[in-house]
Each structure stands twice: as C-alpha cells, then as structure tokens.
C-alpha positions in Angstrom: 9.6 -18.3 17.4 8.3 -14.9 16.9 11.1 -15.2 13.5 8.4 -17.7 12.4 5.9 -15.6 12.9 6.6 -12.3 11.6 7.8 -14.7 8.2 3.7 -16.4 8.3 2.6 -12.7 8.0 4.8 -12.0 5.2 4.2 -14.0 3.1 1.1 -13.5 3.7 0.8 -10.5 2.4 2.3 -11.3 -0.7 -0.1 -14.5 -1.1 -2.8 -14.5 -3.8 -6.5 -13.6 -1.7 -7.6 -17.0 -2.7 -4.5 -18.4 -0.8 -4.0 -18.8 3.0 -0.8 -19.5 5.4 -1.4 -21.9 7.4 1.8 -22.6 10.5 2.5 -26.4 11.1 5.3 -28.0 13.3 7.3 -28.6 10.4 6.8 -25.8 8.1 4.5 -24.0 6.6 1.0 -25.4 4.1 -0.5 -22.5 1.5 -3.8 -23.7 1.2 -5.4 -22.6 -2.6 -8.6 -22.8 -2.2 -9.5 -21.8 -5.2 -7.5 -24.4 -7.5 -7.7 -26.7 -4.0 -4.1 -27.1 -3.9 -1.7 -27.1 -1.1 1.5 -26.4 -1.0 4.1 -26.6 2.0 7.3 -25.0 2.8 9.5 -26.7 5.1 10.8 -25.0 8.4 14.3 -23.3 6.9 12.9 -22.5 3.7 9.5 -20.3 6.2 12.6 -18.9 8.2 13.9 -17.4 4.8 11.2 -15.2 4.9 12.0 -14.1 8.5 16.3 -13.5 8.1 17.6 -14.7 5.1 19.2 -12.6 2.6 17.1 -10.5 0.1 18.5 -12.8 -2.4 17.3 -15.8 -0.9 13.8 -14.4 -0.6 13.4 -13.1 -4.0 14.3 -16.5 -5.1 11.1 -17.6 -2.2 8.8 -15.1 -3.8 10.1 -16.3 -7.2 8.5 -19.7 -6.1 5.5 -19.0 -4.7 4.7 -16.5 -8.3 5.5 -19.5 -10.2 3.2 -22.1 -8.3 0.8 -19.1 -8.6 0.2 -18.6 -4.5 1.9 -14.7 -5.3 1.0 -12.1 -7.3 3.1 -10.1 -8.5 3.2 -6.6 -8.8 0.5 -4.8 -10.7 1.8 -2.6 -14.6 3.0 0.7 -13.6 0.6 3.4 -13.1 1.3 6.4 -16.7 1.2 9.6 -15.6 -1.9 10.4 -17.7 -3.4 7.2 -14.5 -2.2 10.4 -11.9 -4.9 12.8 -13.0 -7.7 10.3 -13.9 -6.8 8.6 -10.6 -7.1 12.1 -8.9 -10.0 13.3 -10.7 -12.0 10.0 -9.8 -11.1 10.1 -6.2 -11.6 13.5 -6.1 -15.4 13.1 -6.9 -16.2 10.0 -5.0 -15.3 12.2 -1.3 -17.4 14.7 -2.8 -20.0 13.2 -3.1 -20.0 10.1 -0.1 -18.1 12.0 1.9 -14.3 10.9 3.5 -15.0 8.5 5.4 -17.1 6.8 3.0 -15.1 7.1 0.1 -12.0 6.1 2.0 -13.1 3.5 2.7 -14.0 2.2 -0.4 -11.7 2.9 -2.0 -8.9 0.7 0.2 -10.0 -2.1 -1.4 -8.5 -0.9 -4.5 -5.4 -0.9 -2.3 -4.8 -5.1 -1.7 -3.3 -6.1 1.3 -2.0 -8.8 -0.3 0.1 -7.2 -2.9 3.8 -7.1 -2.2 4.6 -4.4 -0.2 8.3 -3.1 -1.2 10.1 -0.1 0.0 9.8 3.5 -2.7 12.8 4.3 -4.3 13.3 8.2 -3.7 12.8 8.8 -6.8 9.7 6.7 -7.1 7.6 8.8 -4.7 9.4 11.9 -5.7 8.3 11.2 -9.5 4.3 10.6 -7.8 4.5 13.7 -5.6 5.3 15.8 -8.6 2.6 14.0 -10.8 0.1 14.3 -8.1 0.2 18.2 -7.6 1.0 18.8 -10.4 -2.0 17.0 -11.9 -4.1 18.6 -9.4 -2.5 22.6 -9.5 -3.4 21.7 -13.2 -7.1 21.3 -12.1 -10.2 23.5 -11.4 -12.0 20.8 -9.8 -9.1 19.2 -7.7 -7.7 22.5 -6.6 -5.0 21.5 -4.2 -7.4 19.3 -2.5 -5.0 17.3 0.4 -7.7 14.2 0.5 -7.5 14.0 -2.5 -4.1 13.6 -3.2 -3.3 11.9 -0.2 -5.9 9.1 -1.2 -4.4 8.6 -5.0 -0.7 9.1 -3.7 -2.1 5.9 -0.9 -4.5 3.8 -4.0 -1.4 4.5 -6.2 1.3 2.9 -4.4 -0.1 0.1 -3.0 -1.3 -1.0 -6.3 2.3 -1.0 -7.2 3.1 -2.9 -4.0 4.9 -0.3 -2.3 4.7 0.4 1.0 2.1 3.7 1.2 0.9 4.7 4.7 -2.4 7.1 4.8 -2.8 10.2 7.9 -5.0 12.4 8.4 -4.1 14.6 11.4 -5.4 17.9 12.7 -3.6 21.5 14.2 -5.5 22.7 17.4 -4.8 26.6 16.7 -6.0 27.7 14.3 -8.8 24.7 13.9 -7.5 22.5 10.5 -7.6 19.5 9.5 -5.4 17.9 6.9 -3.7 14.8 5.1 -0.7 13.2 3.9 1.0 9.6 2.8 4.0 9.2 3.3 5.7 6.5 1.5 9.6 6.4 0.8 10.9 9.1 3.0 8.0 11.6 1.2 5.1 13.1 1.6 2.4 13.6 -0.8 0.7 16.2 -0.7 3.4 18.0 2.8 2.5 17.1 6.1 2.9 20.5 6.9 1.4 22.8 5.0 2.3 26.4 6.3 4.7 25.3 8.2 1.7 23.7 10.3 2.4 20.4 12.5 -0.1 18.2 12.0 -0.5 15.6 14.6 -1.9 12.4 13.0 -5.0 10.8 14.5 -5.6 8.6 11.4 -3.1 6.5 10.1 -3.9 3.9 7.0 -1.6 1.6 5.7 -1.5 -2.3 4.7 -5.0 -1.8 2.3 -6.8 0.3 4.8 -6.4 -2.6 7.1 
C-alpha cells in the first residue's frame, strides 16, 4: 500500500543513522546494525505513522527513542550560537566557494533528524537573530548566502523542516539565497521587490 510506503519513509527519517527499516509482509523490521539488534513492528503500527493521530504518532516515536532506534531532538540553539554559526559559515563559503561549502555544511543537517514544522514564533525568532548578527558583523555584512545556510543548518539540527533555495533574477542578472521554514523566509525571498526564480532547492539534510 502507498500509505505503508509513506509511513516507512517517515520512519526512516527519524531513525538513528545506524538503523535501517525494511518492509515485511506483516509489518516492518528495524535493523540496528550497531548493536546487532532487530525490532519488529506490526502492520497496524506501521500504518499509524501514515494515518494515525498525532498522539499515536508521538507514542510510536517515543517507543522508538526508548528502544534506542530513533534520535531525539537536539538541544535548541542559543542566540550566541547564531552568531558563531553565521561567522563560520561565511568564512567557509569565502574559503571553499558556495557549492563546496554547501555540500560540506549539509552534513551538519542530517536527514535522519525528526523533521517537524516550526511555529511562526520559532522561525521568526531565528530570522531576527540571523539578521541582527548579520547587520552587526562587518565580516558577514548582510550576505544572503551566509544567512540562508546558517538558518537551514540550525533549523535542521533542531529537527525542524527547512528548505534552502537558490534563485536567479534575469534582468538585471542577480543570484539570491534564502531558507523557507514555518511560512517565513530567511532572509526575505524577494529583496527590494525583486522576484527570484528558484534554480536549486535542498531539504532533508542535503538530499
């Protein structure tokens, strides 16, 4: 069933990197290769990942975490962390170039982290922090690439959904980067009223 496939995909995203989920005729098997352990889930439990209520989904996730098969959310970042990440990301981009830095930094936003929708308050707080540190830093000085990548990495490390976009504006030609999450864009997707057409989008830890 398509629902079972979707449920297995959701399950795979929350598993620890050393665990794999395998579809079985009567449910699913989670193989923990690090500890050489196996955990079976019945078909009804698998379907709850796709069709169950938020309470049922949370109960299953909690069970996987207790079994050591799933990762919990990482600690939330502090305001000072935003400034450190922003400066580090900017230096990495200037040293390696945007493409290479992006491939490297995507490893810091793992795909197996549970991805929830951030609240508007969470996304807004990060946007204000990123832009505040960017304006105060003579090094970063409002660089959209550094702001977008920093927001993307921090959100993903907190287990929150985020998509990094790189867009182009033809006349006059210009490139722009931004991260979309929780209904907000960090930085704004259309600075100075210019609309940028996305040519590259990255989510799920760089996939």
